[in-house]
N, C-alpha and C positions, 0 to 999 in steps of 0.2 A: 184579608185576614191571614192568609198563610204567611204573607210577608211580615205582619206584625208578631206572629208567633215565632218565626225563624230569628227575627231581630231580638226578641226578648231571650230566646234560648242562646244566640250568640253572645249577647251581653252577660249573661249569667255564667258562661264557661270560663272566662279568665279568672274568676273567683275560685274555681275548683282546680285550677292548675296547680302543680307542686313539683318538688324534685322528687325523682324517683330512680330506681335502678342504679344507684351509687354514682349518678352523674354529679359533676361539679357544677354548682350553681353560684359561683362567687366565692368571697373569702368566708372563711369558717369563723363562727362566733368565738369571742376570746374564752379561754378556759376559765371556769369559776372555781372557787375554792370549794372543797368539800367541807360541808358543815355537820358536825355531830349533832344528833338530836338529843344526847343527854345533856341534862342541865349541868352547869359547871361554875365554878368562881376561881379567882385567883387573888392572892393578897402577898404583900411583902413588907418587910422591915429592913433595917440596916443589917440585920443578921440572917434572916431566912426568906426564902420564897416558897410558898406554898400553893398548890392547885388541887382543887377537889373536884371530882366528877361523880355525880349521882348516877349510879347504875341500878335501876329498879329501886330497891329498898336498901340498898348498900352504897355508902359514901366511900370512894377510893380516893386516897390522898397521896399526893407526890411532894416530897420536901427535899429542897436543896439549899445549900449556901447562897446567899444572895450575891456576894462579891465574886465567887469563883464558880458558882453553878455546879459545885460538888454534891453529889447525893449524901444526904444525912441519914444514917442508919442508926437503929437503937434509940430513937428518940421516944419521948412520951407525949402523945397528942391528945388533948381533951377539947372537945367542942360542946358549946352550949347554945341553946336558944330557949330563952324563957326558962321554964321548969325543966325542960328536956336537957339531959346531959349524957355524953357518951365518951368512952375511952377507945382510942384506935389501937389496933393489933397490927404489927409488923408482919406482912406476908411475903415480902421480898426486900431486897436492900433499898431503903429509901421509899418504899411503897407500903401504906398503911390502909387498913379498912375498918370500918366500924358499921354496926347496924344503924340504919337511919330511916326507919318507917315514918317517923314524925316529919321528916324532910321530904318525903315523897308526895305530900299533899301539894296540889297547885297553890301557887302564891309566892310572895316575897319573904324569904327567911333571912333575917339578920342574925349573924353568927359571931359568937365570941370564941375565939381559938387561943389555946396556951399551948406553947411548945417548950418542952425542956430536952436539950441535947447536952450531956455532959454537964458543965458547969454553966451553961448559957440557957437563960429562961427568957421568953419573949411572949408578949401578948398581941393578938392580931385581930382584926375585925374583917368581916367579908359578907356580902349579900349573895345569896342563892336565889335564883328566880327559876321557879318550876312552872311550866305551862301545862296546859290540858293535854293528856296523852290520848292517842287513839283517834285524833281528828286529822282530817286533810287540810292543809293550809288553803287560804282563800285563793291565792294565785294558782294552785293546783286545781281547785275546784273550778275556777273560771276557765282555765284552759281546756279541761274536759267538757265543760259546758258548751264553750264556743265550738270545739270540733264536732260535738255531737249535734249541735245547731246547724252547722255547715252541712253535714251529712244528711240530716232530715230535710232541711230546706231544698237541697239538691234533689232529693228523691221526690218532694213534693212538686217542684218544677217540673220534673220529668213526667210524672203522672198527669199534672195539669196540661201539659203540652200534648201528650198522647190523647187525652180526652178532648182537647180543642181540635185536634186534627180529625178524631172520629166524627165529632159533631159537624164539622165543616164538610167532610166527605159525604155525610148523610144528607145534608142540605143540598149539596150539588147533585146528587143522584135523585132526589126526590122532586126537584124542579122540572117541569116539562121544558124541553130545549126547543129553541125556536129554530126551525129549518128555513134555509135561504133557497 
């Protein structure tokens, strides 16, 4: 019986082993790109390149010339989505903002964008996808679940092993021993 408990315990231990203390345990995983949680879109024509980033209930827009990537200042930018329409205000050179509470709702938002810079006028379209905020991604939830499961199953195995040893000890002491 003790052999079986020790064997079960020994088989469970490798699953709990892991790197610790800053030790090197092989090649490091490849670095991953940092991904912004803010919804964004980009669009371009032969004249302009425009990027929009939804920051809460404000849409921040960056406008450049397509061919040279030169920032475009003092432009007039209007964005429409159905009945909603807003005009952007320049807050820095080639950076514009506009109130966009209507775009902060989860879903896909088809946008019609008009840009006028000097004597050049252009029409663009873009799709802004806004996800649900305040939730943890499934991959993150699964990772937390698996770690918690491993900890609790390890604790359970330890408790069961201790109980098994206590029961085995009591059985051995309660039996009368045969003397030779």
